[in-house]
C-alpha positions as CSV (number, residue, x, y, z in Angstrom):
1,X,-12.1,3.3,9.0
2,X,-12.3,-0.1,8.4
3,X,-9.0,-1.7,6.9
4,X,-8.9,-5.9,5.2
5,X,-6.5,-7.3,3.6
6,X,-6.5,-9.2,1.0
7,X,-3.1,-10.6,1.0
8,X,0.3,-9.4,-0.2
9,X,-0.1,-5.8,-0.5
10,X,-3.4,-5.8,-1.3
11,X,-5.4,-4.5,0.9
12,X,-9.4,-2.2,1.0
13,X,-10.1,0.9,2.7
14,X,-14.1,2.0,4.3
15,X,-13.6,5.0,4.3
16,X,-16.2,6.9,7.1
17,X,-18.4,7.9,4.1
18,X,-18.0,4.8,2.8
19,X,-15.3,5.0,-0.2
20,X,-14.2,2.0,-1.2
21,X,-10.1,2.2,-2.1
22,X,-8.4,-0.5,-3.4
23,X,-4.4,-0.4,-2.8
24,X,-2.2,-2.8,-5.2
25,X,-4.8,-4.4,-6.5
26,X,-3.3,-8.1,-7.0
27,X,-6.8,-10.0,-6.0
28,X,-5.2,-13.2,-7.4
29,X,-2.2,-13.0,-5.4
30,X,-1.8,-17.0,-3.5
31,X,-2.8,-16.3,-0.8
32,X,-6.5,-14.0,-1.7
33,X,-9.5,-16.1,0.7
34,X,-12.2,-16.5,-1.3
35,X,-14.7,-13.5,-0.1
36,X,-12.1,-10.8,-2.0
37,X,-14.7,-7.9,-3.0
38,X,-14.3,-7.4,-6.8
39,X,-16.0,-3.5,-6.0
40,X,-16.7,-1.3,-8.0
41,X,-14.3,0.7,-5.7
42,X,-14.6,4.5,-5.4
43,X,-10.3,4.2,-5.4
44,X,-7.7,2.1,-6.8
45,X,-4.1,2.4,-6.1
46,X,-0.7,1.9,-7.8
47,X,2.8,1.8,-5.7
48,X,4.8,0.9,-8.5
49,X,4.5,-1.2,-11.9
50,X,6.0,-4.6,-11.5
51,X,3.1,-7.5,-11.2
52,X,2.1,-8.9,-7.8
53,X,1.1,-5.0,-7.5
54,X,-0.3,-4.1,-10.4
55,X,-2.7,-7.0,-10.8
56,X,-5.6,-7.3,-11.6
57,X,-5.8,-3.5,-12.3
58,X,-7.3,-3.9,-15.1
59,X,-10.2,-5.8,-14.8
60,X,-11.3,-4.3,-11.6
61,X,-11.4,-0.5,-12.8
62,X,-13.4,-1.7,-16.3
63,X,-16.4,1.9,-15.6
64,X,-15.1,5.4,-15.6
65,X,-16.2,5.0,-11.9
66,X,-13.3,4.1,-10.7
67,X,-10.1,6.4,-10.4
68,X,-7.5,3.9,-10.6
69,X,-4.2,6.7,-8.7
70,X,-0.2,5.9,-10.0
71,X,2.9,7.8,-11.4
72,X,1.9,9.0,-15.0
73,X,3.9,6.3,-16.3
74,X,1.8,3.3,-15.1
75,X,-1.4,5.6,-15.7
76,X,-0.5,6.1,-19.9
77,X,-0.3,2.3,-20.1
78,X,-4.0,2.2,-18.1
79,X,-4.2,4.7,-20.6
80,X,-3.3,2.7,-23.5
81,X,-5.3,-0.4,-22.5
82,X,-8.4,1.6,-22.4
83,X,-8.9,1.6,-18.5
84,X,-11.4,4.9,-18.6
85,X,-10.8,6.9,-15.5
86,X,-6.3,6.8,-14.6
87,X,-5.4,9.7,-12.8
88,X,-1.6,10.3,-13.0
89,X,0.6,12.4,-10.0
90,X,4.1,12.1,-8.8
91,X,6.3,11.7,-5.4
92,X,5.7,14.7,-3.7
93,X,2.3,15.7,-5.2
94,X,-1.5,15.4,-3.4
95,X,-4.3,14.6,-5.5
96,X,-8.0,15.0,-3.9
97,X,-10.4,13.6,-4.5
98,X,-14.2,13.9,-1.8
99,X,-13.1,14.7,0.9
100,X,-10.1,12.4,0.6
101,X,-7.0,13.1,-0.2
102,X,-3.9,10.7,-2.0
103,X,0.2,11.7,-0.9
104,X,2.5,10.5,-2.7
105,X,5.9,9.5,-2.0
106,X,9.3,8.4,-1.9
107,X,9.8,4.2,-2.1
108,X,13.1,2.7,-2.7
109,X,12.2,-0.2,-5.6
110,X,12.6,-0.6,-9.4
111,X,9.7,-0.5,-12.1
112,X,9.0,-1.9,-14.7
113,X,5.9,-2.5,-16.6
114,X,4.1,-6.1,-18.2
115,X,6.1,-6.2,-21.5
116,X,9.4,-5.3,-19.5
117,X,9.7,-1.3,-19.8
118,X,9.2,2.0,-17.6
119,X,7.4,2.2,-15.1
120,X,8.0,5.3,-13.5
121,X,9.1,5.8,-10.2
122,X,7.9,2.9,-7.6
123,X,5.7,5.5,-4.8
124,X,3.7,5.1,-1.1
125,X,1.0,5.9,-0.6
126,X,-0.1,8.6,2.3
127,X,-4.3,8.8,2.9
128,X,-6.1,10.8,4.6
129,X,-9.3,9.8,6.0
130,X,-12.5,12.1,6.0
131,X,-12.2,12.4,9.2
132,X,-8.6,13.2,9.4
133,X,-7.8,10.0,9.7
134,X,-4.5,9.1,7.7
135,X,-2.2,5.1,6.8
136,X,-0.1,5.1,5.7
137,X,0.7,2.7,2.4
138,X,4.7,2.0,2.4
139,X,4.5,0.1,-0.7
140,X,8.2,-2.4,-1.9
141,X,10.4,-0.3,-0.8
142,X,13.9,-0.7,1.1
143,X,14.3,1.5,5.2
144,X,15.2,5.3,3.9
145,X,16.3,7.6,6.0
146,X,13.1,10.3,4.9
147,X,10.5,8.1,6.2
148,X,11.5,10.4,9.3
149,X,9.4,13.1,7.1
150,X,6.3,10.8,6.8
151,X,6.2,10.7,10.4
152,X,6.3,14.5,10.5
153,X,4.7,15.4,8.0
154,X,2.0,13.3,7.4
155,X,1.4,12.0,11.3
156,X,-0.8,8.1,9.8
157,X,-1.5,6.9,12.5
158,X,-1.3,3.3,10.4
159,X,1.6,2.0,8.6
160,X,1.4,-0.7,6.4
161,X,4.8,-2.1,6.5
162,X,6.6,-4.9,4.4
163,X,8.7,-7.6,6.7
164,X,10.2,-10.1,3.8
165,X,12.8,-9.7,2.9
166,X,14.9,-10.5,-0.1
167,X,12.6,-8.2,-3.2
168,X,11.6,-5.8,0.8
169,X,12.6,-4.8,4.3
170,X,12.9,-7.5,6.1
171,X,12.1,-7.5,9.7
172,X,15.0,-5.9,10.8
173,X,14.4,-3.2,8.9
174,X,10.5,-2.5,9.1
175,X,11.1,-2.6,13.5
176,X,13.6,0.4,12.4
177,X,10.6,2.1,10.1
178,X,8.6,1.9,12.8
179,X,11.1,4.3,14.9
180,X,11.0,7.2,12.1
181,X,7.2,6.7,11.2
182,X,6.1,6.4,13.7
183,X,2.7,5.0,13.7
184,X,-0.2,3.5,16.3
185,X,-0.6,0.8,14.1
186,X,1.6,-0.9,11.9
187,X,0.0,-3.9,9.5
188,X,2.7,-6.7,8.7
189,X,2.8,-7.2,4.6
190,X,4.3,-8.4,1.8
191,X,6.1,-11.7,3.5
192,X,5.6,-15.5,2.9
193,X,3.9,-15.0,-0.7
194,X,6.8,-17.4,-1.9
195,X,9.1,-19.1,-0.1
196,X,11.6,-16.3,-0.6
197,X,10.0,-13.8,0.3
198,X,11.3,-15.2,4.3
199,X,10.7,-12.3,7.6
200,X,8.5,-13.2,10.2
201,X,6.3,-11.6,12.2
202,X,7.3,-13.6,14.7
203,X,11.2,-10.9,13.7
204,X,9.7,-8.3,13.3
205,X,8.2,-8.1,16.7
206,X,11.6,-9.4,18.5
207,X,13.2,-6.7,16.4
208,X,10.9,-3.8,17.8
209,X,11.4,-4.6,21.3
210,X,14.4,-4.3,20.8
211,X,13.8,-0.6,19.7
212,X,12.2,2.9,21.5
213,X,9.0,2.9,20.5
214,X,7.4,0.3,19.5
215,X,3.6,0.7,17.9
216,X,0.9,-2.2,18.4
217,X,1.4,-4.5,15.8
218,X,-2.0,-5.5,14.2
219,X,-1.6,-9.0,12.6
220,X,-4.2,-9.8,9.8
221,X,-4.5,-12.7,7.8
222,X,-6.5,-12.9,4.1
223,X,-9.6,-11.6,4.7
224,X,-9.9,-10.4,7.8
225,X,-10.9,-6.6,9.1
226,X,-8.7,-4.0,11.5
227,X,-11.3,-0.9,12.2
228,X,-11.1,1.8,13.5
229,X,-13.1,4.6,15.0
C-alpha cells in the first residue's frame, strides 16, 4: 500500500492491486502540493459534507469510472449535481468492490451541504485492502469511547487521526484515541491548515509518551508518501 498525504484530511491510497482511492477530496486546500494526482480515481470517499472535505469531489468524479462513496444524503446531493456514479450507504454498513471493503463507522461532528441543508451524519471509514491491510480514516471527529470497538472489530494497522483542536480532536484526545484503536502506525491530519487549528505533532507525541500504548507516529508533509508492505 502506498499512502500519500495531500494536506488537511485528504489522502490518496494506492492498493496492492493498483486501485486508486482518494479520501476527503479537497485537493485545492491551502496545504496541497503542486503535484496532486487529479485522477481518474477508482474510488472517492467523503466523510462529511463540509466544504473542506466534500472539496473537489464533483470536479474529480466527472465520469462513471470513479465510484464516490458517501452517506445517503451526500450521495443524493452529488447525483443532483450530475455525478454519474455515487454510492450511498450508512454507518455500520460495508460496501465491497474489486476485492476492497469500505466500512462506514461513526464520527462525532456536524455535517451540512454547501447550501446549508442537512448533509447526513458525519462518518469515518475503515478501508480493507485486497491483502487484508486496514486503514482507518477517522474523519472530523471528537473523541468517543466506541473507537475501542473500531479497534477491536477491524484492527486497523494505520489510523489517520485529526489533531488540530477547536473543530476536531486536539493532541491530547488524539493520543487517547490511539489507546482505544491501537493501530501500529498513526498519521496526524487536520492540523495547522488554518491558524485556528493549533494542535501540533510535538504536543501529540508528548501526550502519547504519557500513555501505555504508543504506535509509531508517521508525520507526512503534503506530497509525501508512506509505503507499507
